[in-house]
C-alpha positions as CSV (number, residue, x, y, z in Angstrom):
1,M,-6.7,4.3,-219.8
2,S,-8.2,4.3,-216.6
3,E,-11.3,6.0,-215.4
4,T,-12.1,7.4,-212.0
5,T,-15.7,8.1,-210.8
6,T,-17.1,9.1,-207.4
7,W,-20.3,7.8,-206.3
8,T,-22.3,8.8,-203.1
9,V,-23.5,5.9,-201.0
10,S,-26.0,6.4,-198.2
11,G,-26.3,4.2,-195.0
12,M,-22.5,3.7,-194.3
13,T,-21.6,4.4,-190.7
14,C,-18.4,2.6,-190.0
15,G,-15.4,0.9,-191.3
16,H,-17.2,-2.5,-191.6
17,C,-19.6,-0.6,-193.9
18,E,-16.8,0.7,-196.0
19,A,-15.2,-2.9,-196.5
20,S,-18.6,-4.3,-197.6
21,V,-19.2,-1.7,-200.3
22,R,-15.5,-2.0,-201.4
23,E,-15.7,-5.8,-201.6
24,E,-18.8,-5.9,-203.6
25,I,-17.8,-3.0,-206.1
26,S,-14.4,-4.7,-206.6
27,E,-16.2,-7.8,-208.0
28,I,-17.3,-5.7,-211.1
29,P,-15.3,-6.6,-214.0
30,G,-12.9,-3.9,-214.9
31,V,-12.7,-2.2,-211.4
32,T,-9.2,-1.8,-210.3
33,S,-9.6,0.0,-207.1
34,V,-12.2,1.3,-204.6
35,E,-12.0,3.7,-201.9
36,A,-14.8,4.2,-199.5
37,H,-15.5,6.8,-196.8
38,H,-18.3,6.6,-194.5
39,E,-17.8,10.0,-193.1
40,T,-19.0,11.6,-196.5
41,G,-20.4,8.8,-198.2
42,A,-18.1,9.1,-201.1
43,V,-16.9,5.9,-203.0
44,V,-14.1,6.7,-205.4
45,V,-14.0,3.8,-208.1
46,T,-11.1,3.4,-210.5
47,S,-11.7,1.1,-213.5
48,D,-10.3,0.1,-216.9
49,A,-13.3,1.5,-218.6
50,P,-16.6,3.4,-217.9
51,L,-18.8,1.5,-215.7
52,D,-22.5,0.7,-215.9
53,P,-24.2,2.7,-213.2
54,A,-26.6,-0.1,-212.9
55,A,-23.9,-2.5,-212.0
56,V,-22.5,-0.3,-209.4
57,A,-26.0,0.3,-207.9
58,A,-26.5,-3.6,-207.8
59,A,-23.2,-4.1,-206.1
60,V,-23.9,-1.3,-203.6
61,E,-27.4,-2.7,-202.8
62,E,-25.7,-6.3,-202.5
63,A,-23.7,-4.8,-199.6
64,G,-26.9,-3.5,-198.1
65,Y,-26.7,0.2,-199.1
66,A,-27.8,2.4,-201.8
67,L,-26.5,5.0,-204.3
68,T,-27.8,8.4,-203.8
């Protein structure tokens, strides 16, 4: 059963920002899809199981942004 969670990321201003966040979050084990929207800061993550918020925060930080 998959789980979908919406996170808010600050600092995304363009499509390149979205791509960076998607790429980093996609590397978390269990993640099956990631949608990022710089206009709203929303990042929708679908995974096979609940994700550790610290892992998501670390991935977002690796991309150069922050969870809010």
